[in-house]
N, C-alpha and C positions, 0 to 999 in steps of 0.2 A: 080795445081804440089805437089805431097806430097813428104816432105822433112822427111828423118831422120838425127835427130842429137844426140848427148851423151843424156842421160838423167841427166847428172849434169852441162849440158850447161847453160852459167845464160841465164834471157829472153833475149831479144829482146829491146837493148833502142828504145824510140823514135828516128824519123827521127831528124837529123841532128845533134843529142846529141855525148857525146865522145864513142868512142866503148869501148865494155867492153869482146871482144872475143867469144860473143854467133854466129859467124859465119855463119846466117844466108843467107850474102850474097853471100858466097864464094861457096855454098853450092847449091844456084837456079843461080847460074851465074857465066864465067868467065871472067873477070878482063880482060883490052885491054893487061896487058902484060902475063895472061894466053892463048890466045888465041897465041900469036906470039909463045909461050914456047911448048903449049902445043899442039895448032891445032882445039879447043876442043871450039863450040860457047856457048856451057849450062852447066849448072853445075851438078856435082859437082866439084867446081879445083881438080888437083890429088896432086895439092901442100897444099890442107889445111889441118894442121895438128891438134889433140887434144895433149893438153900440159899443163900442170899442171894448170888443172881443166878450163881452156879456150882451144878458137881456136885460131890458129896462120897462116901468111903465111909463107909455108915452103919456098918462096921462100926469103921472110924477113932474117930469124930463118936461115937456111942455103943456099945462096948464089950458095957456090962452088957446091954443089949434083945438084940442078936445075938449074942453069945457068952458068956451066964450064966456061964460056966465058966471062963474064965482068968482067972488073979489079978488081981484089980479092977488094983493096983498097978503091974501088969508091962504090961494091957492096952493101951495106948496102942501105946509103945515095941512091943510083942511085930507089932502088928497091921501098923504104919508097917513092922516089916520087913517081913514077909510079904506084903506088897501094892507093894511098891520104892518105897514113898511117896518122894520129893524123888530122882530117880534120872533123871527124866526122862521123856518120853512114849514109852514101845513101842509104840504102836497104828501097825501098819501100815495098817491099813484107812483108806478116805478118803471121806469124805460125796461124793455123789454123785447 
């Protein structure tokens, strides 16, 4: 599968290492939350956004835009949990 990412995107970290915003995971697959929100099983995720020299999850960055039915007070915390933010790289796909 050919994946196109921003030329300034950081290199993919090793599996299990801290996320650095390379975007590869969301470019090749859609997480369970993205499947529910966008009815898409393959990447790139429609919420993948390029910001400040890295990729971010638009649902986490702008929950009111992508998931307006989530209670605003809990949205960021719920989304972070659902996408496993802060848990490390879980993408086994390699750029090649």
